DRENKOLDREN-976478 format. One line per 4 residues: for each residue x, y, z of N, C-alpha, C. Coordinates in nm, 3 decimals. Example, Ala and Ser with C-alpha at 12.3 -4.5 7.8 and 13.67 -1.06 7.14 Angstrom:
BEGIN
1.319:-0.569:0.780:1.230:-0.450:0.780:1.320:-0.330:0.780  1.285:-0.225:0.708:1.367:-0.106:0.714:1.290:0.003:0.787;
REM end
This chain:
BEGIN
-0.386:0.283:0.615:-0.254:0.231:0.653:-0.151:0.276:0.551  -0.036:0.321:0.597:0.071:0.363:0.508:0.127:0.243:0.432  0.157:0.266:0.304:0.211:0.158:0.222:0.347:0.115:0.276  0.363:-0.012:0.304:0.490:-0.064:0.355:0.588:-0.084:0.240;
0.719:-0.063:0.266:0.817:-0.084:0.160:0.812:-0.227:0.108  0.815:-0.243:-0.021:0.814:-0.375:-0.082:0.957:-0.428:-0.090  0.974:-0.561:-0.088:1.109:-0.616:-0.102:1.162:-0.599:-0.243  1.293:-0.614:-0.256:1.355:-0.604:-0.388:1.438:-0.479:-0.401;
1.512:-0.471:-0.511:1.596:-0.354:-0.536:1.511:-0.233:-0.566  1.573:-0.116:-0.559:1.502:0.007:-0.592:1.444:-0.002:-0.733  1.524:-0.051:-0.826:1.477:-0.062:-0.964:1.358:-0.159:-0.976  1.364:-0.271:-0.904:1.256:-0.369:-0.911:1.127:-0.311:-0.851;
1.140:-0.243:-0.738:1.022:-0.186:-0.672:0.960:-0.076:-0.759  1.044:0.005:-0.820:0.992:0.112:-0.906:0.920:0.053:-1.027  0.978:-0.051:-1.086:0.915:-0.114:-1.202:0.783:-0.179:-1.165  0.778:-0.240:-1.047:0.657:-0.312:-1.006:0.547:-0.217:-0.957;
0.583:-0.126:-0.867:0.484:-0.042:-0.800:0.466:0.095:-0.865  0.568:0.141:-0.939:0.562:0.274:-0.997:0.611:0.383:-0.904  0.661:0.347:-0.788:0.713:0.446:-0.694:0.807:0.379:-0.594  0.894:0.459:-0.535:0.979:0.416:-0.424:0.992:0.532:-0.326;
1.004:0.498:-0.199:1.029:0.598:-0.094:1.179:0.605:-0.069  1.231:0.726:-0.068:1.372:0.751:-0.038:1.379:0.816:0.100  1.417:0.740:0.198:1.419:0.792:0.335:1.541:0.881:0.358  1.518:0.993:0.428:1.627:1.076:0.475:1.714:1.134:0.366;
1.655:1.177:0.256:1.733:1.238:0.148:1.799:1.367:0.197  1.723:1.447:0.272:1.774:1.573:0.326:1.791:1.560:0.477  1.898:1.619:0.530:1.911:1.622:0.675:1.833:1.741:0.731  1.827:1.751:0.863:1.744:1.854:0.925:1.790:1.994:0.891;
1.921:2.014:0.877:1.972:2.147:0.842:1.929:2.185:0.701  1.932:2.089:0.606:1.890:2.117:0.469:1.740:2.146:0.464  1.663:2.070:0.540:1.518:2.092:0.542:1.485:2.228:0.602  1.552:2.263:0.714:1.528:2.393:0.777:1.562:2.508:0.682;
1.671:2.492:0.607:1.709:2.597:0.512:1.603:2.614:0.404  1.544:2.504:0.358:1.440:2.512:0.255:1.311:2.572:0.311  1.279:2.544:0.436:1.163:2.606:0.498:1.181:2.757:0.510  1.301:2.799:0.549:1.330:2.943:0.557:1.327:3.006:0.418;
1.375:2.934:0.319:1.374:2.985:0.182:1.231:2.998:0.129  1.144:2.907:0.171:1.003:2.917:0.133:0.943:3.048:0.182  0.972:3.084:0.305:0.922:3.211:0.360:0.978:3.329:0.280  1.108:3.324:0.248:1.169:3.433:0.171:1.104:3.447:0.034;
1.073:3.335:-0.031:1.006:3.339:-0.161:0.868:3.403:-0.147  0.793:3.361:-0.046:0.657:3.412:-0.029:0.656:3.558:0.015  0.761:3.605:0.075:0.771:3.746:0.111:0.817:3.832:-0.006  0.844:3.769:-0.120:0.887:3.844:-0.236:1.034:3.878:-0.237;
1.112:3.814:-0.150:1.254:3.847:-0.139:1.339:3.781:-0.245  1.280:3.692:-0.324:1.355:3.625:-0.431:1.306:3.668:-0.569  1.219:3.768:-0.573:1.171:3.818:-0.701:1.021:3.803:-0.716  0.966:3.858:-0.825:0.820:3.854:-0.845:0.770:3.715:-0.879;
0.643:3.692:-0.841:0.575:3.566:-0.870:0.445:3.601:-0.941  0.430:3.559:-1.065:0.309:3.591:-1.140:0.186:3.537:-1.067  0.085:3.621:-1.056:-0.039:3.580:-0.994:-0.043:3.589:-0.844  0.068:3.628:-0.782:0.071:3.639:-0.636:-0.002:3.764:-0.590;
-0.054:3.761:-0.471:-0.117:3.877:-0.410:-0.011:3.985:-0.393  -0.030:4.097:-0.461:0.072:4.204:-0.458:0.046:4.306:-0.348  -0.061:4.286:-0.269:-0.086:4.379:-0.159:0.029:4.372:-0.060  0.073:4.486:-0.009:0.183:4.484:0.087:0.152:4.396:0.207;
0.252:4.326:0.254:0.235:4.244:0.373:0.236:4.337:0.495  0.129:4.338:0.572:0.125:4.428:0.688:0.240:4.400:0.784  0.295:4.505:0.843:0.401:4.485:0.942:0.355:4.390:1.053  0.444:4.305:1.094:0.412:4.212:1.201:0.342:4.087:1.157;
0.316:4.071:1.024:0.253:3.948:0.975:0.343:3.828:1.003  0.287:3.727:1.066:0.367:3.610:1.099:0.398:3.530:0.973  0.500:3.446:0.983:0.532:3.359:0.869:0.413:3.268:0.836  0.347:3.217:0.938:0.234:3.127:0.913:0.123:3.198:0.837;
0.091:3.320:0.877:-0.014:3.395:0.808:0.027:3.429:0.666  0.155:3.458:0.646:0.203:3.485:0.511:0.188:3.362:0.423  0.228:3.246:0.473:0.225:3.124:0.393:0.082:3.085:0.355  -0.016:3.124:0.436:-0.155:3.091:0.406:-0.203:3.156:0.277;
-0.130:3.255:0.227:-0.167:3.320:0.101:-0.139:3.230:-0.019  -0.059:3.127:-0.001:-0.008:3.049:-0.114:-0.051:2.902:-0.103  -0.083:2.844:-0.217:-0.105:2.700:-0.225:0.016:2.631:-0.287  0.065:2.685:-0.399:0.178:2.626:-0.469:0.245:2.732:-0.555;
0.377:2.733:-0.556:0.455:2.822:-0.643:0.525:2.735:-0.746  0.498:2.761:-0.873:0.563:2.688:-0.981:0.698:2.750:-1.014  0.794:2.667:-1.046:0.929:2.706:-1.090:1.008:2.784:-0.984  1.006:2.740:-0.858:1.088:2.810:-0.759:1.238:2.800:-0.788;
1.279:2.699:-0.865:1.422:2.686:-0.896:1.472:2.800:-0.984  1.378:2.873:-1.047:1.417:2.988:-1.128:1.442:3.112:-1.042  1.396:3.110:-0.918:1.411:3.224:-0.828:1.520:3.202:-0.725  1.539:3.077:-0.687:1.619:3.044:-0.570:1.732:2.947:-0.605;
1.857:2.991:-0.589:1.967:2.897:-0.610:1.958:2.774:-0.519  1.906:2.792:-0.397:1.893:2.679:-0.307:1.793:2.577:-0.361  1.680:2.624:-0.413:1.583:2.533:-0.471:1.641:2.464:-0.594  1.717:2.538:-0.672:1.779:2.480:-0.792:1.879:2.372:-0.753;
1.958:2.399:-0.649:2.053:2.299:-0.603:1.981:2.175:-0.549  1.865:2.196:-0.487:1.794:2.083:-0.427:1.736:1.990:-0.533  1.689:2.044:-0.644:1.638:1.953:-0.748:1.753:1.875:-0.814  1.878:1.917:-0.785:1.996:1.844:-0.833:2.066:1.771:-0.719;
2.000:1.754:-0.607:2.061:1.694:-0.488:2.107:1.551:-0.519  2.227:1.513:-0.476:2.275:1.378:-0.506:2.182:1.267:-0.457  2.114:1.291:-0.344:2.023:1.190:-0.292:1.901:1.168:-0.380  1.872:1.263:-0.466:1.764:1.250:-0.564:1.819:1.202:-0.698;
1.930:1.258:-0.738:1.983:1.231:-0.872:2.032:1.087:-0.886  2.096:1.034:-0.783:2.148:0.897:-0.795:2.036:0.797:-0.819  1.926:0.800:-0.740:1.815:0.709:-0.773:1.753:0.736:-0.909  1.748:0.863:-0.950:1.694:0.893:-1.083:1.774:0.824:-1.192;
1.905:0.823:-1.179:1.986:0.758:-1.283:1.963:0.607:-1.286  1.913:0.551:-1.177:1.887:0.407:-1.172:1.753:0.371:-1.235  1.658:0.464:-1.237:1.527:0.432:-1.293:1.501:0.502:-1.427  1.575:0.609:-1.455:1.558:0.682:-1.581:1.670:0.650:-1.678;
1.794:0.652:-1.629:1.912:0.633:-1.713:2.020:0.729:-1.671  2.138:0.721:-1.733:2.251:0.802:-1.688:2.238:0.950:-1.718  2.156:0.985:-1.818:2.143:1.125:-1.860:2.001:1.173:-1.826  1.994:1.269:-1.735:1.864:1.311:-1.681:1.853:1.463:-1.685;
1.737:1.512:-1.730:1.712:1.655:-1.728:1.584:1.683:-1.649  1.578:1.802:-1.589:1.458:1.848:-1.519:1.394:1.958:-1.600  1.261:1.963:-1.598:1.190:2.067:-1.671:1.096:2.148:-1.584  1.071:2.104:-1.462:0.975:2.175:-1.378:1.005:2.153:-1.231;
0.976:2.254:-1.151:0.974:2.239:-1.005:0.847:2.304:-0.953  0.800:2.255:-0.839:0.682:2.312:-0.775:0.705:2.312:-0.624  0.672:2.422:-0.560:0.683:2.435:-0.416:0.542:2.438:-0.358  0.498:2.324:-0.304:0.366:2.316:-0.242:0.374:2.365:-0.098;
0.274:2.441:-0.057:0.271:2.495:0.078:0.152:2.439:0.155  0.034:2.448:0.103:-0.089:2.384:0.151:-0.107:2.394:0.302  -0.144:2.512:0.348:-0.174:2.529:0.490:-0.309:2.466:0.523  -0.345:2.468:0.649:-0.469:2.404:0.692:-0.589:2.456:0.613;
-0.673:2.363:0.570:-0.792:2.398:0.493:-0.772:2.407:0.344  -0.647:2.411:0.298:-0.623:2.422:0.154:-0.645:2.287:0.086  -0.687:2.290:-0.043:-0.726:2.166:-0.110:-0.608:2.083:-0.159  -0.640:1.960:-0.197:-0.543:1.872:-0.261:-0.563:1.871:-0.412;
-0.523:1.761:-0.475:-0.540:1.743:-0.619:-0.612:1.612:-0.645  -0.703:1.612:-0.742:-0.778:1.492:-0.777:-0.685:1.391:-0.845  -0.737:1.269:-0.864:-0.660:1.165:-0.933:-0.609:1.218:-1.066  -0.479:1.197:-1.092:-0.423:1.239:-1.220:-0.293:1.164:-1.244;
-0.244:1.175:-1.366:-0.115:1.120:-1.408:-0.030:1.235:-1.461  0.090:1.248:-1.411:0.174:1.361:-1.452:0.204:1.359:-1.602  0.213:1.241:-1.660:0.244:1.231:-1.803:0.134:1.296:-1.888  0.014:1.309:-1.832:-0.093:1.376:-1.903:-0.070:1.526:-1.918;
0.019:1.582:-1.838:0.052:1.724:-1.845:0.189:1.749:-1.908  0.282:1.657:-1.885:0.419:1.671:-1.937:0.448:1.549:-2.023  0.433:1.559:-2.154:0.444:1.441:-2.240:0.590:1.409:-2.275  0.636:1.291:-2.236:0.770:1.248:-2.274:0.757:1.137:-2.377;
0.832:1.147:-2.484:0.818:1.052:-2.594:0.857:0.911:-2.552  0.949:0.899:-2.457:0.995:0.766:-2.418:0.936:0.719:-2.285  0.832:0.788:-2.236:0.764:0.751:-2.112:0.859:0.749:-1.992  0.955:0.840:-1.990:1.053:0.841:-1.881:1.021:0.940:-1.770;
0.908:1.010:-1.780:0.878:1.112:-1.680:0.878:1.054:-1.539  0.948:1.121:-1.450:0.960:1.078:-1.310:0.954:1.201:-1.221  0.877:1.193:-1.114:0.868:1.302:-1.017:0.944:1.264:-0.892  1.005:1.365:-0.830:1.065:1.351:-0.697:0.992:1.448:-0.605;
0.916:1.395:-0.511:0.831:1.470:-0.420:0.900:1.470:-0.284  0.963:1.582:-0.249:1.044:1.590:-0.127:0.962:1.655:-0.016  0.939:1.584:0.093:0.863:1.637:0.205:0.951:1.733:0.286  0.901:1.855:0.305:0.970:1.953:0.390:0.909:1.956:0.530;
0.785:1.909:0.542:0.721:1.879:0.671:0.686:1.731:0.669  0.662:1.674:0.786:0.607:1.539:0.786:0.477:1.541:0.707  0.464:1.453:0.610:0.342:1.443:0.528:0.259:1.328:0.582  0.137:1.359:0.626:0.051:1.261:0.691:-0.086:1.259:0.623;
-0.167:1.160:0.657:-0.302:1.157:0.603:-0.382:1.278:0.650  -0.350:1.330:0.768:-0.423:1.445:0.820:-0.392:1.572:0.741  -0.265:1.592:0.708:-0.231:1.719:0.642:-0.221:1.708:0.490  -0.259:1.595:0.433:-0.272:1.588:0.288:-0.157:1.524:0.215;
-0.107:1.409:0.265:-0.001:1.337:0.194:-0.053:1.284:0.060  0.037:1.234:-0.022:-0.004:1.173:-0.148:-0.067:1.035:-0.125  -0.163:1.004:-0.211:-0.218:0.869:-0.223:-0.184:0.818:-0.363  -0.149:0.690:-0.373:-0.111:0.632:-0.502:-0.185:0.501:-0.523;
-0.196:0.461:-0.650:-0.248:0.328:-0.685:-0.129:0.246:-0.733  -0.074:0.160:-0.648:0.045:0.084:-0.686:0.022:0.004:-0.814  0.119:0.012:-0.904:0.114:-0.064:-1.028:0.030:-0.002:-1.138  -0.035:0.111:-1.111:-0.123:0.170:-1.213:-0.047:0.228:-1.331;
0.085:0.237:-1.320:0.166:0.287:-1.432:0.191:0.179:-1.536  0.178:0.052:-1.497:0.226:-0.055:-1.582:0.157:-0.067:-1.717  0.025:-0.044:-1.728:-0.037:-0.052:-1.861:0.017:0.052:-1.959  0.075:0.161:-1.909:0.122:0.265:-2.000:0.009:0.337:-2.070;
-0.107:0.346:-2.004:-0.225:0.410:-2.062:-0.250:0.543:-1.994  -0.277:0.647:-2.074:-0.322:0.774:-2.020:-0.475:0.772:-2.018  -0.531:0.777:-1.899:-0.676:0.769:-1.885:-0.739:0.905:-1.912  -0.867:0.907:-1.951:-0.931:1.035:-1.981:-0.941:1.121:-1.855;
-0.959:1.251:-1.877:-0.976:1.340:-1.763:-1.092:1.436:-1.788  -1.135:1.501:-1.682:-1.251:1.589:-1.689:-1.241:1.695:-1.581  -1.312:1.804:-1.604:-1.324:1.907:-1.501:-1.410:1.851:-1.387  -1.397:1.909:-1.270:-1.475:1.864:-1.156:-1.503:1.984:-1.067;
-1.596:1.965:-0.973:-1.628:2.072:-0.878:-1.617:2.023:-0.734  -1.530:1.925:-0.713:-1.511:1.870:-0.578:-1.428:1.968:-0.496  -1.482:2.022:-0.387:-1.409:2.123:-0.310:-1.285:2.071:-0.238  -1.268:1.938:-0.236:-1.148:1.883:-0.173:-1.023:1.906:-0.257;
-1.043:1.941:-0.386:-0.932:1.946:-0.480:-0.920:2.083:-0.544  -0.799:2.114:-0.592:-0.779:2.237:-0.667:-0.827:2.217:-0.811  -0.782:2.304:-0.899:-0.836:2.306:-1.035:-0.789:2.191:-1.123  -0.690:2.116:-1.081:-0.635:2.011:-1.166:-0.746:1.916:-1.211;
-0.750:1.886:-1.341:-0.853:1.797:-1.392:-0.841:1.659:-1.328  -0.951:1.585:-1.330:-0.960:1.456:-1.263:-0.955:1.343:-1.365  -0.863:1.250:-1.344:-0.860:1.129:-1.428:-0.975:1.036:-1.388  -1.029:0.965:-1.487:-1.137:0.872:-1.460:-1.131:0.759:-1.562;
-1.217:0.658:-1.543:-1.224:0.549:-1.639:-1.113:0.447:-1.626  -1.042:0.447:-1.514:-0.934:0.350:-1.494:-0.988:0.229:-1.416  -0.922:0.113:-1.429:-0.977:-0.011:-1.373:-0.937:-0.036:-1.228  -0.933:0.069:-1.146:-0.905:0.056:-1.003:-1.008:0.138:-0.927;
-1.024:0.108:-0.800:-1.116:0.182:-0.715:-1.038:0.250:-0.603  -1.109:0.328:-0.523:-1.048:0.393:-0.408:-0.988:0.290:-0.312  -1.046:0.170:-0.310:-0.994:0.067:-0.220:-0.854:0.021:-0.258  -0.813:0.046:-0.382:-0.679:0.006:-0.427:-0.572:0.109:-0.392;
-0.615:0.226:-0.346:-0.520:0.335:-0.319:-0.459:0.321:-0.180  -0.335:0.365:-0.168:-0.266:0.364:-0.039:-0.204:0.502:-0.015  -0.206:0.549:0.110:-0.139:0.675:0.141:0.011:0.653:0.157  0.087:0.753:0.121:0.233:0.747:0.139:0.271:0.859:0.235;
0.280:0.824:0.363:0.321:0.920:0.463:0.474:0.925:0.467  0.527:1.046:0.477:0.672:1.066:0.471:0.718:1.153:0.587  0.834:1.124:0.639:0.900:1.212:0.733:0.965:1.328:0.657  0.972:1.444:0.721:1.038:1.558:0.659:1.180:1.519:0.619;
1.218:1.554:0.497:1.349:1.520:0.445:1.350:1.395:0.359  1.242:1.318:0.362:1.231:1.199:0.278:1.162:1.237:0.147  1.170:1.148:0.049:1.115:1.180:-0.084:1.042:1.059:-0.140  0.947:1.088:-0.227:0.876:0.985:-0.304:0.914:1.004:-0.449;
0.971:0.900:-0.508:1.006:0.899:-0.650:0.898:0.819:-0.721  0.831:0.878:-0.824:0.723:0.802:-0.886:0.712:0.830:-1.036  0.657:0.730:-1.105:0.647:0.726:-1.250:0.540:0.821:-1.300  0.562:0.879:-1.418:0.468:0.975:-1.474:0.333:0.918:-1.509;
0.321:0.786:-1.521:0.192:0.723:-1.549:0.120:0.678:-1.422  0.182:0.691:-1.307:0.121:0.644:-1.182:0.003:0.734:-1.144  -0.113:0.673:-1.117:-0.228:0.747:-1.066:-0.201:0.788:-0.922  -0.220:0.917:-0.894:-0.198:0.967:-0.760:-0.288:1.087:-0.734;
-0.310:1.116:-0.608:-0.390:1.231:-0.569:-0.345:1.275:-0.430  -0.397:1.387:-0.385:-0.380:1.429:-0.246:-0.511:1.490:-0.200  -0.535:1.483:-0.071:-0.655:1.541:-0.012:-0.621:1.673:0.056  -0.723:1.743:0.100:-0.702:1.871:0.166:-0.626:1.853:0.297;
-0.563:1.960:0.340:-0.498:1.962:0.470:-0.607:1.984:0.575  -0.644:1.879:0.646:-0.750:1.888:0.746:-0.695:1.908:0.887  -0.563:1.931:0.897:-0.505:1.955:1.028:-0.556:2.085:1.089  -0.548:2.094:1.220:-0.595:2.215:1.289:-0.503:2.333:1.265;
-0.378:2.306:1.234:-0.283:2.415:1.209:-0.162:2.358:1.135  -0.087:2.448:1.073:0.037:2.407:1.010:0.024:2.378:0.862  0.139:2.375:0.794:0.147:2.354:0.650:0.195:2.214:0.618  0.168:2.170:0.497:0.229:2.051:0.442:0.310:2.097:0.322;
0.437:2.131:0.348:0.522:2.185:0.244:0.602:2.073:0.177  0.619:2.087:0.047:0.693:1.987:-0.030:0.752:2.055:-0.153  0.871:2.012:-0.190:0.936:2.057:-0.313:0.935:1.941:-0.411  0.880:1.966:-0.530:0.866:1.860:-0.630:0.944:1.898:-0.755;
1.019:1.803:-0.807:1.086:1.819:-0.936:1.035:1.716:-1.034  1.026:1.754:-1.162:0.991:1.660:-1.268:1.110:1.642:-1.360  1.136:1.516:-1.395:1.257:1.477:-1.466:1.223:1.380:-1.578  1.319:1.366:-1.670:1.306:1.268:-1.778:1.444:1.241:-1.836;
1.451:1.145:-1.925:1.579:1.114:-1.988:1.619:1.227:-2.082  1.746:1.261:-2.081:1.795:1.368:-2.167:1.796:1.325:-2.314  1.791:1.194:-2.340:1.792:1.147:-2.479:1.663:1.179:-2.553  1.555:1.198:-2.479:1.425:1.217:-2.541:1.393:1.365:-2.555;
1.356:1.411:-2.676:1.301:1.547:-2.686:1.174:1.558:-2.604  1.139:1.682:-2.567:1.023:1.707:-2.483:0.920:1.790:-2.560  0.814:1.728:-2.611:0.713:1.803:-2.689:0.610:1.870:-2.598  0.656:1.963:-2.514:0.569:2.027:-2.416:0.497:2.148:-2.476;
0.546:2.199:-2.586:0.482:2.307:-2.658:0.485:2.275:-2.807  0.390:2.328:-2.886:0.393:2.302:-3.030:0.523:2.352:-3.093  0.573:2.282:-3.193:0.696:2.326:-3.259:0.670:2.449:-3.344  0.776:2.520:-3.382:0.759:2.635:-3.473:0.697:2.591:-3.605;
0.639:2.687:-3.675:0.579:2.659:-3.805:0.681:2.594:-3.897  0.639:2.489:-3.965:0.727:2.420:-4.058:0.811:2.310:-3.995  0.802:2.294:-3.862:0.877:2.190:-3.792:0.780:2.079:-3.750  0.811:1.955:-3.782:0.724:1.844:-3.747:0.721:1.819:-3.598;
0.611:1.758:-3.550:0.595:1.733:-3.407:0.708:1.647:-3.351  0.761:1.558:-3.433:0.870:1.473:-3.384:0.993:1.553:-3.345  1.004:1.676:-3.395:1.118:1.762:-3.363:1.088:1.861:-3.251  0.965:1.861:-3.199:0.931:1.952:-3.090:1.017:1.919:-2.969;
1.080:2.020:-2.911:1.171:1.995:-2.799:1.177:2.118:-2.710  1.105:2.114:-2.600:1.104:2.222:-2.502:1.242:2.228:-2.436  1.304:2.345:-2.438:1.444:2.354:-2.395:1.463:2.441:-2.270  1.357:2.465:-2.197:1.371:2.533:-2.067:1.395:2.424:-1.963;
1.518:2.376:-1.959:1.552:2.256:-1.882:1.676:2.281:-1.798  1.698:2.190:-1.703:1.821:2.186:-1.623:1.876:2.045:-1.631  1.997:2.028:-1.680:2.060:1.897:-1.682:2.105:1.864:-1.539  2.062:1.748:-1.487:2.097:1.713:-1.349:2.192:1.593:-1.342;
2.206:1.519:-1.452:2.298:1.404:-1.451:2.343:1.375:-1.593  2.471:1.336:-1.605:2.523:1.291:-1.734:2.540:1.402:-1.835  2.507:1.371:-1.960:2.525:1.465:-2.070:2.394:1.486:-2.144  2.385:1.599:-2.211:2.267:1.633:-2.289:2.300:1.613:-2.436;
2.243:1.510:-2.501:2.274:1.487:-2.643:2.229:1.601:-2.733  2.140:1.689:-2.682:2.090:1.800:-2.762:2.146:1.933:-2.714  2.261:1.929:-2.650:2.321:2.052:-2.597:2.346:2.153:-2.708  2.363:2.105:-2.830:2.388:2.195:-2.943:2.269:2.288:-2.968;
2.151:2.253:-2.916:2.034:2.340:-2.932:2.035:2.458:-2.835  2.116:2.447:-2.730:2.112:2.548:-2.627:1.990:2.530:-2.537  1.977:2.617:-2.437:1.862:2.616:-2.349:1.792:2.751:-2.353  1.668:2.754:-2.302:1.589:2.877:-2.302:1.539:2.904:-2.160;
1.494:3.026:-2.137:1.432:3.064:-2.011:1.292:3.116:-2.045  1.195:3.025:-2.050:1.062:3.056:-2.101:0.960:3.073:-1.989  0.951:2.975:-1.902:0.850:2.977:-1.797:0.892:3.070:-1.683  0.792:3.133:-1.620:0.816:3.226:-1.511:0.755:3.173:-1.382;
0.816:3.204:-1.269:0.754:3.163:-1.141:0.614:3.221:-1.130  0.520:3.138:-1.081:0.381:3.181:-1.069:0.312:3.097:-0.963  0.197:3.145:-0.922:0.121:3.074:-0.820:0.015:2.986:-0.885  -0.028:2.886:-0.812:-0.142:2.803:-0.852:-0.261:2.843:-0.765;
-0.364:2.901:-0.826:-0.485:2.934:-0.749:-0.555:2.806:-0.703  -0.638:2.821:-0.600:-0.709:2.705:-0.547:-0.802:2.641:-0.649  -0.881:2.721:-0.718:-0.986:2.666:-0.803:-0.994:2.735:-0.939  -0.885:2.791:-0.984:-0.891:2.870:-1.109:-0.764:2.849:-1.189;
-0.752:2.734:-1.253:-0.634:2.708:-1.335:-0.512:2.679:-1.250  -0.395:2.695:-1.309:-0.273:2.679:-1.232:-0.182:2.570:-1.282  -0.229:2.481:-1.368:-0.145:2.372:-1.415:-0.099:2.398:-1.558  0.023:2.357:-1.588:0.069:2.362:-1.726:0.001:2.248:-1.801;
-0.074:2.281:-1.904:-0.150:2.177:-1.974:-0.122:2.184:-2.123;
REM end
């Protein structure tokens, strides 16, 4: 059964459950434009993608067959002005300022495609991959197709963010999931998880400590496409990479960012262009760790 909206303000629901559903963030024209942009990216029309199949696309290849080559493209906002504008969409940014604060920066985007038969991701917490000093990490998962239990919507454990604990993780060989390591040792079971089905154009906003997963797309045909952005408070440095020699860890601050709301207190540091668009293989790496 799909998780029903809980009563209370957006801020109260986010604090209690660790996630909120934002209905109708994008209209049909915006969603259609992003679907067309996804095809353009996969056809190589927006630039190279590290790790992508470089074999020429045979003439007459359908869009569906082309998309089946891809599971996920990291950093599409670096290739596509439309994707960059979408991670700054007012319908996403306004709720972010209510749960993160007035000053918000983005550090990552991911374009999930997941055609039929492609795997999901095992239980994990985003904060385990993107460490924010103030625990402000928040994801915005925008559905570009209807996301259902059949095609691999997200499953979440409501309230699992509240302890503020990063649970241990391990490698796994479960064919339902891609290479992302699996969190374990947490005090919840599968019975505590709920699916979050979304209509195309709606979004799921969720906390970086929230346990979540997705299953494979078991539909007979079609993709489950989604654009995901990761955000945090601009006040907090981002220790996503080791600092230079002689610089303490407290000063580590990854600066390949996009300011989406308010002001950047560290604007004097400037920004960098470090990460490159790349693909996530099904079972061979693919996550920034």
